C-alpha positions as CSV (number, residue, x, y, z in Angstrom):
1,X,37.5,-29.5,-1.7
2,X,37.4,-26.1,-0.9
3,X,38.9,-23.4,-3.0
4,X,40.4,-20.2,-1.9
5,X,40.9,-16.8,-4.0
6,X,42.4,-14.3,-3.7
7,X,46.3,-12.8,-2.6
8,X,49.2,-14.4,-1.3
9,X,51.6,-11.6,0.0
10,X,54.4,-11.3,2.4
11,X,54.2,-9.4,5.8
12,X,57.0,-7.6,6.7
13,X,56.6,-8.0,10.7
14,X,58.3,-4.9,12.5
15,X,58.1,-4.9,16.0
16,X,60.3,-4.1,19.0
17,X,62.4,-6.9,18.3
18,X,62.9,-5.9,15.0
19,X,61.6,-7.0,11.4
20,X,61.0,-10.1,9.7
21,X,59.7,-11.2,6.4
22,X,56.6,-13.9,6.8
23,X,54.1,-15.8,4.2
24,X,50.9,-13.8,4.6
25,X,47.6,-12.2,2.5
26,X,44.4,-13.0,4.1
27,X,43.1,-15.8,1.3
28,X,46.6,-17.3,1.3
29,X,46.3,-17.2,5.2
30,X,43.0,-19.1,5.4
31,X,43.9,-21.8,2.9
32,X,46.7,-22.3,5.0
33,X,44.6,-22.7,8.2
34,X,41.9,-25.1,6.2
35,X,44.8,-27.3,4.9
36,X,46.2,-27.6,8.7
37,X,42.7,-28.6,9.8
38,X,42.9,-31.4,7.2
39,X,40.8,-30.1,4.4
40,X,41.3,-30.3,0.9
41,X,42.5,-27.1,-0.8
42,X,43.4,-25.2,-3.4
43,X,44.6,-22.0,-3.7
44,X,43.8,-19.5,-7.0
45,X,46.5,-16.8,-6.5
46,X,48.6,-14.5,-8.5
47,X,52.4,-15.9,-6.9
48,X,55.2,-13.3,-8.3
49,X,58.6,-14.6,-9.9
50,X,61.2,-12.9,-7.3
51,X,62.5,-14.5,-4.5
52,X,59.2,-13.7,-1.9
53,X,57.2,-15.0,-4.8
54,X,59.6,-18.1,-4.2
55,X,59.0,-17.7,-0.3
56,X,55.1,-18.1,-0.9
57,X,55.1,-20.9,-3.2
58,X,57.5,-22.8,-0.5
59,X,55.5,-22.3,2.5
60,X,52.2,-22.8,0.4
61,X,53.7,-26.2,-0.8
62,X,55.1,-27.4,2.8
63,X,51.3,-26.9,4.3
64,X,49.7,-28.9,1.4
65,X,47.8,-26.1,0.1
66,X,47.2,-27.3,-3.5
67,X,48.4,-24.8,-6.1
68,X,47.5,-26.3,-9.2
69,X,45.5,-23.0,-10.1
70,X,48.1,-20.6,-8.7
71,X,48.6,-18.3,-11.8
72,X,52.9,-17.9,-12.2
73,X,52.5,-13.8,-12.7
74,X,55.2,-11.7,-14.2
75,X,54.8,-8.6,-12.0
76,X,56.3,-9.1,-8.1
77,X,55.1,-10.0,-4.9
78,X,53.3,-7.2,-2.7
79,X,54.2,-6.7,0.4
80,X,52.1,-5.6,3.2
81,X,54.1,-4.1,6.8
82,X,52.8,-4.8,9.3
83,X,53.8,-3.0,12.6
84,X,52.9,-4.6,15.8
85,X,52.1,-2.6,19.4
86,X,53.2,-3.4,22.6
87,X,49.9,-5.3,23.0
88,X,50.6,-7.7,19.5
89,X,47.7,-5.7,17.5
90,X,48.8,-5.3,14.5
91,X,48.9,-1.9,11.7
92,X,48.9,-2.4,7.9
93,X,50.3,-0.5,5.4
94,X,50.5,-2.1,1.7
95,X,53.1,-1.6,-1.0
96,X,51.0,-2.7,-4.0
97,X,52.3,-0.5,-6.8
98,X,52.3,-2.7,-9.9
99,X,51.8,-6.1,-8.2
100,X,50.7,-9.7,-8.7
101,X,47.5,-9.6,-6.9
102,X,45.4,-7.2,-8.6
103,X,45.8,-8.3,-12.4
104,X,43.5,-11.0,-12.8
105,X,42.4,-11.6,-16.6
106,X,39.4,-14.0,-17.4
107,X,41.3,-15.8,-19.1
108,X,43.2,-16.9,-15.8
109,X,40.2,-18.6,-13.9
110,X,39.6,-22.2,-14.2
111,X,35.6,-23.5,-14.8
112,X,34.9,-24.8,-11.7
113,X,32.3,-27.1,-13.8
114,X,32.5,-30.9,-13.0
115,X,35.3,-30.6,-10.3
116,X,34.9,-32.0,-6.6
117,X,35.3,-28.0,-5.2
118,X,32.2,-27.5,-2.1
119,X,32.9,-24.1,-1.3
120,X,34.4,-21.0,-3.0
121,X,36.0,-18.8,-0.6
122,X,37.4,-14.9,-1.2
123,X,37.9,-11.5,0.0
124,X,40.1,-8.9,1.5
125,X,42.0,-6.7,-1.0
126,X,41.3,-9.3,-3.8
127,X,37.9,-8.2,-4.0
128,X,38.6,-4.7,-3.4
129,X,41.6,-3.9,-6.2
130,X,41.1,-3.0,-9.7
131,X,41.2,-4.7,-12.1
132,X,41.0,-8.0,-10.4
133,X,38.6,-7.2,-8.2
134,X,35.7,-7.0,-11.4
135,X,37.2,-10.6,-12.4
136,X,36.8,-12.6,-9.1
137,X,33.6,-10.6,-8.5
138,X,32.1,-12.1,-11.7
139,X,33.3,-15.4,-10.3
140,X,31.7,-15.5,-7.4
141,X,28.1,-14.0,-8.9
142,X,28.5,-17.2,-11.1
143,X,29.2,-19.7,-9.1
144,X,26.0,-17.8,-7.1
145,X,23.8,-18.5,-10.0
146,X,24.9,-22.5,-10.8
147,X,23.8,-23.0,-6.5
148,X,26.2,-26.2,-6.9
149,X,29.2,-25.0,-4.3
150,X,28.7,-22.5,-1.2
151,X,30.2,-19.1,-1.9
152,X,32.3,-17.4,1.3
153,X,33.4,-14.1,1.5
154,X,35.5,-12.2,4.5
155,X,35.4,-8.3,4.1
156,X,39.0,-7.8,6.1
157,X,38.6,-4.0,5.1
158,X,41.5,-2.0,4.0
159,X,40.7,1.8,5.0
160,X,43.9,2.6,4.8
161,X,44.6,1.4,1.0
162,X,40.4,1.9,-0.1
163,X,39.5,4.9,1.7
164,X,36.3,6.1,-0.3
165,X,33.4,4.4,2.1
166,X,30.6,5.3,-0.2
167,X,31.9,3.3,-3.0
168,X,33.0,0.3,-0.7
169,X,29.7,0.7,1.0
170,X,28.8,-0.2,-2.7
171,X,31.2,-2.7,-3.6
172,X,30.5,-4.5,-0.2
173,X,26.4,-4.2,-1.0
174,X,27.0,-6.0,-4.4
175,X,29.4,-8.4,-3.8
176,X,27.4,-10.0,-0.7
177,X,24.4,-10.6,-2.9
178,X,26.9,-13.6,-4.3
179,X,27.7,-15.1,-1.0
180,X,25.6,-17.7,1.1
181,X,28.3,-17.2,3.7
182,X,30.0,-13.4,4.4
183,X,32.3,-12.8,7.9
184,X,33.5,-9.6,9.2
185,X,34.6,-8.0,11.9
186,X,33.3,-5.6,14.3
187,X,35.9,-2.9,13.4
188,X,34.8,-3.5,9.4
189,X,31.4,-2.3,10.2
190,X,32.4,0.4,12.3
191,X,34.1,2.0,9.5
192,X,32.0,0.7,6.6
193,X,28.6,1.8,8.7
194,X,29.9,4.3,11.7
195,X,26.0,5.1,12.2
196,X,24.1,1.5,12.0
197,X,24.4,-1.5,14.3
198,X,25.9,-5.0,13.2
199,X,22.7,-6.4,13.7
200,X,21.4,-4.3,11.4
201,X,23.9,-4.7,8.7
202,X,23.7,-8.5,9.3
203,X,20.2,-8.2,8.6
204,X,20.2,-6.3,5.4
205,X,22.9,-8.9,4.5
206,X,20.1,-11.6,5.4
207,X,17.2,-9.8,3.0
208,X,19.8,-9.6,0.4
209,X,20.6,-13.4,0.2
210,X,23.3,-14.3,2.4
211,X,22.6,-17.3,4.2
212,X,24.9,-17.0,7.3
213,X,26.5,-13.7,8.3
214,X,28.8,-13.9,10.7
215,X,30.7,-10.7,12.9
216,X,33.7,-11.3,14.5
217,X,34.3,-8.9,18.0
218,X,37.9,-9.6,19.2
219,X,37.8,-10.3,22.6
220,X,34.0,-10.1,23.0
221,X,33.8,-12.8,21.0
222,X,31.7,-13.3,17.9
223,X,27.9,-13.3,16.6
224,X,26.4,-15.4,14.3
225,X,23.2,-14.8,12.1
226,X,21.9,-18.2,10.9
227,X,19.8,-18.8,8.0
228,X,16.8,-19.1,10.6
229,X,17.2,-15.8,11.6
230,X,18.3,-17.3,15.1
231,X,21.6,-15.4,16.4
232,X,24.1,-17.3,18.3
233,X,27.0,-15.7,20.2
234,X,30.5,-17.0,21.6
235,X,32.8,-15.9,23.8
236,X,36.3,-15.3,22.8
237,X,38.5,-18.1,24.1
238,X,40.9,-16.7,26.2
239,X,44.2,-16.7,25.6
240,X,48.1,-14.5,26.0
241,X,47.9,-12.8,23.0
242,X,51.5,-12.7,21.3
243,X,50.2,-10.9,17.7
244,X,46.7,-10.6,16.3
245,X,48.3,-11.2,12.8
246,X,46.0,-13.3,10.7
247,X,43.9,-13.6,13.5
248,X,40.6,-13.1,11.8
249,X,41.9,-15.8,8.7
250,X,42.6,-18.6,11.0
251,X,39.0,-17.5,12.7
252,X,37.5,-17.7,8.8
253,X,39.4,-21.0,8.1
254,X,38.3,-22.3,11.5
255,X,34.8,-21.5,10.4
256,X,34.3,-23.0,7.1
257,X,36.5,-26.5,8.3
258,X,33.7,-27.1,10.9
259,X,30.5,-26.0,8.5
260,X,32.8,-28.8,6.1
261,X,32.7,-31.8,8.7
262,X,29.8,-31.2,9.0
263,X,28.8,-31.9,5.2
264,X,27.4,-28.3,5.6
265,X,29.3,-27.3,2.5
266,X,28.4,-28.1,-1.4
267,X,25.8,-28.2,-3.9
268,X,21.8,-27.0,-2.9
269,X,23.7,-24.6,0.2
270,X,20.8,-23.2,1.1
271,X,19.4,-26.6,2.2
272,X,22.5,-27.5,3.6
273,X,23.3,-24.5,6.0
274,X,19.4,-25.0,6.8
275,X,20.1,-28.2,8.0
276,X,23.0,-27.2,10.7
277,X,21.2,-27.6,14.1
278,X,21.6,-24.8,16.7
279,X,23.8,-27.0,18.8
280,X,26.0,-27.4,15.8
281,X,26.1,-23.9,14.9
282,X,27.9,-23.3,18.3
283,X,30.1,-26.1,18.0
284,X,31.0,-24.2,14.6
285,X,31.6,-21.1,16.4
286,X,33.4,-22.5,19.6
287,X,35.9,-24.5,16.8
288,X,36.2,-20.9,14.6
289,X,37.2,-18.6,18.2
290,X,39.4,-21.8,19.0
291,X,41.3,-21.6,16.1
292,X,41.9,-18.0,16.4
293,X,43.0,-18.1,19.9
294,X,45.9,-20.4,19.2
295,X,47.1,-18.1,16.3
296,X,46.9,-15.0,18.6
297,X,49.1,-17.3,21.1
298,X,52.3,-17.5,18.8
299,X,53.9,-15.3,16.5
300,X,52.7,-14.1,12.8
301,X,50.1,-15.2,10.8
302,X,50.6,-19.2,12.2
303,X,47.4,-21.3,12.7
304,X,47.2,-24.4,15.0
305,X,46.4,-27.9,13.2
306,X,43.5,-29.8,13.9
307,X,45.3,-32.0,17.1
308,X,45.7,-28.5,19.0
309,X,42.2,-27.6,17.9
310,X,41.0,-30.4,19.1
311,X,43.1,-30.9,22.2
312,X,41.8,-27.4,23.2
313,X,37.9,-28.0,22.6
314,X,38.3,-31.4,24.7
315,X,39.8,-29.9,27.9
316,X,37.2,-29.3,30.9
317,X,36.8,-25.4,31.5
C-alpha cells in the first residue's frame, strides 16, 4: 500500500469555455493516479465539511482511494483558481486563509508501524505551509529513520504563495534529506536555484542522501538520476495538449506505480532501488511520461487507467 499525505482541494478551472469546479490538490491527484493504475493507495488528508469537501470525498471514493486515515476537518476546503491560457497551460491562484489542509496536528497522524505501507509520498503546499508542514515533515523524517518504507517527495513549488526564495531553499534542502526519491520540475528548479543547473541540484540531493532524483522538463521530457549515479533521459510522449492541470502529479503517480510493479518500494529502500536495472529505469520513466501525456490530452486532472497506459506503451511508434 502506498500512503499519500497532503492537500485535497478544489480547482476552479477558468478557461474560454467558462468556470468549473473539479477535485484537485497535488497529493490527491497523485493518489487518484495510483488508484487508476491499480495500486492500493491510502490518502492522508484533511477534508472540510462543506460542499466542496463532499465533492472531494465522492471523487476519491469513486476512484477507490482509501480514506480510512482522512481527517474530517472543521475548516473549509481550500480552493485553487486555475486559469488556462490558449495553449492549455495552467496558472494558479490560491484561496487558503483558514482552510482545512494546513491545520495538521501530530495527533491526527497514524502510526505506520506494522501497517502494509510500502511507500509514503508527500509534497507541494502540504510541505510548505505552516502549521501543518512541520507536522508532515516530522512524519517523513521518522519514516526515513525507520527505513522500512520508501519516502517520496514532489516539490511542486508555488512561488505565488510562498515567495521567499531563501526560505524555500532552506526548507527544500532540509526536507529532501528525509526522502529516498525526489521529483521536481525544471520550472521548480529554475525558480528555486536560478543560477544553478538542474544537474548540479540533482547531484547535491544525491550527496544529501536522496537515492533517486527526477526532473520533468515539459515537452523536453524528463531526467532521472539513478542510485548508481547514471543519468537517464526520456523524451516526452507526443500528444495534443488540452490542458496541463494535474500533468506533473500524474507523472509522479505513474513513476511510483511503475516502481511498485517492480517491487522496488518497501523496506530496505536503498537495496530495492539499487536493484532496478538500467532498462527498468527507462521503462519507469516511459510509463510516467505516458501517464502524463494522456492526462494532458483531456480536461482537468483526469489521469488514465492502467489499460489505457498499457495500450499506448505497446503501440508501435
